[in-house]
C-alpha positions as CSV (number, residue, x, y, z in Angstrom):
1,M,96.3,-87.0,18.1
2,I,93.8,-86.4,15.1
3,I,93.0,-83.2,16.8
4,H,96.8,-82.5,15.9
5,A,97.2,-83.6,12.9
6,K,94.4,-81.4,11.4
7,E,95.8,-78.9,13.2
8,Q,99.1,-79.7,11.7
9,F,97.5,-80.0,7.7
10,Y,96.0,-76.3,8.1
11,L,98.6,-75.1,9.4
12,N,101.1,-76.3,6.6
13,A,98.1,-75.8,3.3
14,N,98.5,-72.8,1.7
15,G,102.8,-74.0,1.5
16,L,101.5,-77.6,0.8
17,L,99.0,-76.4,-2.3
18,D,100.8,-73.6,-3.4
19,E,104.3,-76.0,-3.7
20,K,101.7,-78.7,-5.6
21,S,100.5,-76.0,-8.1
22,N,103.5,-74.9,-9.1
23,K,105.7,-77.9,-9.3
24,N,102.3,-80.9,-10.4
25,P,99.4,-79.3,-11.2
26,K,97.7,-83.0,-11.4
27,A,99.1,-83.9,-7.3
28,F,97.3,-80.6,-6.8
29,W,94.1,-81.1,-8.3
30,S,94.2,-84.5,-6.5
31,L,94.6,-82.6,-2.9
32,V,91.6,-80.8,-3.7
33,K,89.8,-83.1,-4.6
34,K,90.3,-85.4,-1.2
35,V,89.8,-81.9,1.2
36,M,86.4,-80.6,-0.7
37,G,85.3,-84.5,-0.2
38,K,81.8,-85.3,-1.5
39,C,81.3,-81.0,-1.1
40,R,80.1,-80.7,-5.0
41,S,76.9,-81.7,-4.5
42,T,74.9,-78.7,-7.0
43,S,71.1,-80.1,-5.4
44,I,69.6,-78.6,-2.8
45,P,69.2,-81.8,0.6
46,P,65.2,-82.1,2.2
47,L,63.8,-78.4,4.1
48,I,61.8,-78.6,6.8
49,N,58.5,-77.1,6.2
50,P,58.7,-74.8,9.4
51,N,54.3,-75.3,9.3
52,T,53.8,-78.3,9.2
53,N,57.4,-79.4,10.7
54,E,57.4,-82.2,7.8
55,I,60.1,-83.4,5.0
56,S,60.3,-82.3,2.1
57,V,62.2,-83.7,-0.4
58,G,60.2,-83.5,-3.4
59,E,61.8,-81.0,-6.5
60,K,58.5,-79.3,-6.4
61,E,57.7,-79.2,-2.6
62,K,61.5,-78.0,-2.1
63,A,60.7,-75.5,-5.1
64,D,57.3,-73.9,-3.0
65,L,59.2,-73.2,0.2
66,L,61.6,-71.7,-1.3
67,N,59.9,-69.4,-2.8
68,S,57.7,-68.8,-0.4
69,Y,60.4,-68.2,2.0
70,F,61.8,-66.1,-0.6
71,C,58.9,-64.0,-1.0
72,N,57.9,-62.8,2.9
73,I,61.2,-61.9,3.2
74,S,60.7,-59.8,0.4
75,T,57.5,-58.3,0.8
76,S,57.2,-54.6,1.6
77,S,54.9,-51.8,2.1
78,D,55.1,-49.7,-1.8
79,D,51.8,-48.6,-1.7
80,G,51.5,-45.1,-3.8
81,V,55.5,-45.5,-4.6
82,T,56.6,-45.3,-8.7
83,P,58.8,-47.7,-9.3
84,P,61.8,-46.8,-10.9
85,D,62.8,-46.5,-14.6
86,L,65.5,-49.8,-15.3
87,P,67.0,-49.1,-19.2
88,L,67.1,-51.9,-21.6
89,R,69.6,-53.8,-21.8
90,T,69.4,-55.3,-25.2
91,Q,66.0,-54.3,-28.2
92,H,64.8,-57.7,-29.0
93,S,61.7,-59.0,-28.0
94,L,59.2,-62.3,-27.5
95,D,56.0,-62.0,-29.9
96,I,54.5,-64.5,-27.7
97,D,50.9,-63.5,-26.6
98,E,50.3,-66.5,-24.6
99,I,51.3,-69.5,-24.0
100,T,48.2,-72.3,-23.8
101,E,48.2,-75.6,-21.8
102,D,48.5,-77.9,-24.5
103,E,52.5,-76.2,-24.8
104,I,53.0,-76.7,-21.1
105,K,52.0,-80.3,-21.5
106,D,54.5,-80.7,-24.5
107,I,57.5,-79.1,-22.7
108,L,56.9,-81.7,-19.2
109,K,56.8,-84.4,-21.8
110,S,60.0,-83.8,-23.4
111,L,61.9,-83.9,-20.2
112,E,64.5,-86.8,-19.1
113,I,62.6,-88.6,-17.3
114,G,66.1,-90.0,-16.9
115,K,67.0,-87.6,-14.3
116,A,67.5,-88.0,-10.4
117,S,65.1,-85.4,-9.9
118,D,61.8,-87.8,-11.7
119,I,63.5,-90.9,-10.2
120,E,63.1,-89.4,-6.8
121,R,59.7,-88.3,-7.8
122,R,58.5,-91.5,-8.9
123,L,60.0,-93.9,-5.6
124,N,58.2,-91.1,-4.1
125,E,55.1,-91.3,-4.9
126,D,55.4,-95.6,-5.2
127,L,56.6,-95.0,-1.3
128,Q,53.1,-93.0,-0.8
129,T,50.9,-95.4,-2.3
130,L,52.8,-98.4,0.2
131,N,52.1,-95.9,3.1
132,D,48.6,-95.3,2.4
133,W,47.7,-98.9,1.5
134,S,49.3,-99.9,5.1
135,K,47.6,-97.6,6.6
136,Q,43.9,-98.6,5.7
137,W,45.7,-102.4,5.8
138,L,46.3,-101.3,9.8
139,V,50.5,-103.2,8.3
140,D,53.1,-100.9,10.6
141,F,56.3,-100.1,8.9
142,N,59.2,-98.6,11.4
143,P,60.8,-96.1,8.3
144,Q,63.9,-95.5,11.3
145,K,64.7,-99.5,10.5
146,T,64.5,-98.9,6.3
147,E,67.0,-98.5,4.5
148,Y,67.5,-98.2,0.4
149,M,70.9,-98.2,-2.1
150,V,71.5,-95.8,-5.4
151,F,73.2,-98.3,-7.8
152,N,74.5,-96.0,-10.6
153,F,78.1,-96.2,-11.7
154,R,77.3,-92.9,-13.3
155,K,80.0,-90.5,-11.3
156,D,77.9,-87.3,-11.5
157,A,75.1,-88.9,-10.2
158,Q,72.7,-86.4,-8.1
159,P,71.6,-87.9,-4.9
160,I,68.2,-89.0,-4.0
161,Y,65.9,-88.8,-1.6
162,L,63.4,-90.7,-0.1
163,K,60.7,-90.6,3.0
164,F,58.1,-92.8,4.4
165,N,55.7,-91.9,6.8
166,G,57.0,-88.1,6.7
167,E,60.6,-89.4,7.5
168,L,63.4,-89.4,5.5
169,I,64.7,-93.4,4.9
170,K,68.4,-94.3,5.5
171,K,70.9,-93.9,2.3
172,V,73.4,-96.9,2.7
173,D,76.4,-98.0,0.6
174,D,76.2,-101.3,1.2
175,H,73.4,-104.2,2.5
176,K,73.9,-107.9,3.5
177,H,71.2,-110.0,2.3
178,L,71.7,-113.9,3.2
179,G,74.8,-113.4,3.8
180,V,76.1,-111.7,1.2
181,T,77.2,-108.3,1.1
182,F,75.6,-105.9,-1.8
183,S,77.4,-102.7,-2.7
184,D,75.4,-99.8,-4.3
185,N,78.9,-99.9,-7.5
186,C,78.2,-103.8,-8.0
187,K,81.4,-104.5,-7.1
188,W,83.5,-106.4,-4.5
189,I,86.8,-103.8,-4.0
190,E,86.8,-102.7,-1.0
191,N,86.8,-106.4,0.7
192,I,90.1,-107.3,-2.2
193,L,91.7,-103.4,-1.5
194,H,90.8,-104.3,2.0
195,T,92.9,-107.9,2.3
196,K,95.9,-105.9,0.7
197,L,96.1,-103.8,3.4
198,R,96.3,-107.3,5.2
199,H,99.5,-108.5,3.6
200,R,100.9,-105.5,2.9
201,C,100.6,-105.3,-0.6
202,S,98.5,-102.4,-1.7
203,P,98.7,-99.7,-4.1
204,L,99.7,-97.2,-1.0
205,K,103.0,-96.2,-1.5
206,A,104.8,-97.6,1.8
207,D,103.5,-101.3,0.1
208,L,105.4,-100.2,-3.7
209,Y,107.8,-98.6,-2.6
210,R,108.6,-101.9,-0.5
211,V,108.6,-104.3,-4.1
212,N,110.3,-101.5,-5.4
213,L,107.9,-100.0,-7.8
214,V,107.8,-96.8,-6.3
215,N,110.8,-94.5,-5.7
216,D,109.1,-92.6,-2.6
217,P,107.0,-94.0,-0.2
218,S,105.8,-90.4,1.1
219,C,102.1,-89.2,0.6
220,E,100.5,-86.4,-0.8
221,C,99.9,-84.9,2.4
222,G,104.5,-84.7,3.0
223,C,103.9,-87.9,5.7
224,P,107.1,-89.4,4.6
225,L,106.0,-92.9,5.3
226,E,101.8,-93.6,3.3
227,D,101.3,-97.2,5.0
228,S,97.8,-99.0,6.6
229,I,98.9,-97.8,10.0
230,H,98.6,-93.5,8.1
231,F,95.9,-94.2,5.7
232,F,93.5,-95.1,8.5
233,L,95.2,-93.0,11.5
234,E,96.9,-90.0,10.5
235,C,96.7,-88.6,7.0
236,P,94.8,-85.5,6.8
237,L,93.3,-85.9,3.6
238,Y,90.4,-88.1,5.2
239,I,89.9,-86.6,8.5
240,N,86.4,-86.6,8.0
241,F,85.3,-89.9,7.1
242,R,88.2,-91.3,9.7
243,N,86.0,-89.8,12.4
244,Q,82.8,-90.9,10.6
245,L,85.1,-94.2,10.9
246,F,86.0,-93.9,14.3
247,K,81.9,-92.9,15.4
248,N,80.9,-96.0,13.8
249,I,83.1,-98.8,15.5
250,Q,84.3,-97.1,19.0
251,H,81.3,-99.0,20.7
252,L,82.7,-103.0,19.2
253,A,85.8,-102.6,20.0
254,D,89.3,-100.6,20.7
255,I,90.2,-98.7,17.7
256,S,94.0,-99.7,16.8
257,I,95.3,-100.5,13.5
258,E,94.8,-104.8,13.9
259,H,91.1,-104.2,14.8
260,I,90.7,-102.5,11.9
261,L,92.9,-105.3,9.4
262,F,91.7,-108.4,11.1
263,G,89.1,-107.7,13.4
264,T,88.8,-109.1,16.8
265,D,88.0,-112.4,18.6
266,E,86.5,-110.3,21.3
267,I,83.6,-109.2,19.4
268,T,81.0,-111.9,17.5
269,V,81.3,-112.8,14.1
270,E,78.0,-110.4,13.4
271,Q,79.5,-107.1,15.3
272,N,83.2,-107.9,13.2
273,T,81.1,-108.1,10.0
274,I,79.7,-104.8,11.3
275,L,83.4,-103.4,11.7
276,F,84.8,-104.9,8.6
277,R,81.9,-102.7,6.8
278,N,83.0,-99.3,8.1
279,V,85.9,-100.0,7.4
280,H,85.5,-100.7,3.3
281,S,83.1,-97.7,3.5
282,Y,86.3,-95.8,4.9
283,I,88.2,-96.9,2.1
284,R,85.1,-96.2,-0.6
285,H,84.7,-92.4,0.1
286,T,88.3,-91.7,0.8
287,K,88.7,-92.1,-3.2
288,R,92.8,-92.9,-2.1
289,F,92.0,-96.6,-4.6
290,F,89.6,-94.9,-7.2
291,D,90.2,-92.7,-10.0
């Protein structure tokens, strides 16, 4: 069913985008945003050092790796070859004989320390200090059981990558501690939306149509009815997030709208908590209910 929905969506994608671009520009860009998902980041992800096979997450480390790579592939045997005469594109020039070390320090001090790259560097330095301390005192930490969460309200925030003992730490959107689930947006919106979806009083078009708040119950993808079944199991706009949801919960319970909305007494309370946590993550990442 998922594969068929994906095929049908991409078959009709061109006509759907053309129709919305001509009749409703706002709906067009909304559709483009949902199809693109999170593929809008301009930052460079962690890189693997081919010499040491270690993960590099720091900005300087990644820059050095890329610089080394491009230097290697750009090196050629040009002994005795005269470089071509390139015409100047401007008559302007800089009257700088040299740049002193103090001038470089002044430039560096003027940088914004609140940027993600600086925060990432400082956190990784602290983690390295902790790692050195653990080795000195023979204390073992398991990076694979370590998670981190970033509290940030900026929509254009760049991702932060942290590593411990040479391993990349897993980033999570929420974390449960002493029975309380903390989200990276410091809100319980996903819990509230989950409850509204159970009781058919959510912002989905079918729920709004049922109480006469909209004139059309159809989804932006073209489906005539946008209800909870369509949102969780069918809509091609969220196919990537849905695949991840199914992958995360398929070992807990059979995938059905009843289990997604209400859980099941066939598994433990802890397993139902994990199930709902993944459902909340799906609700958040689709951005269907968020601006």
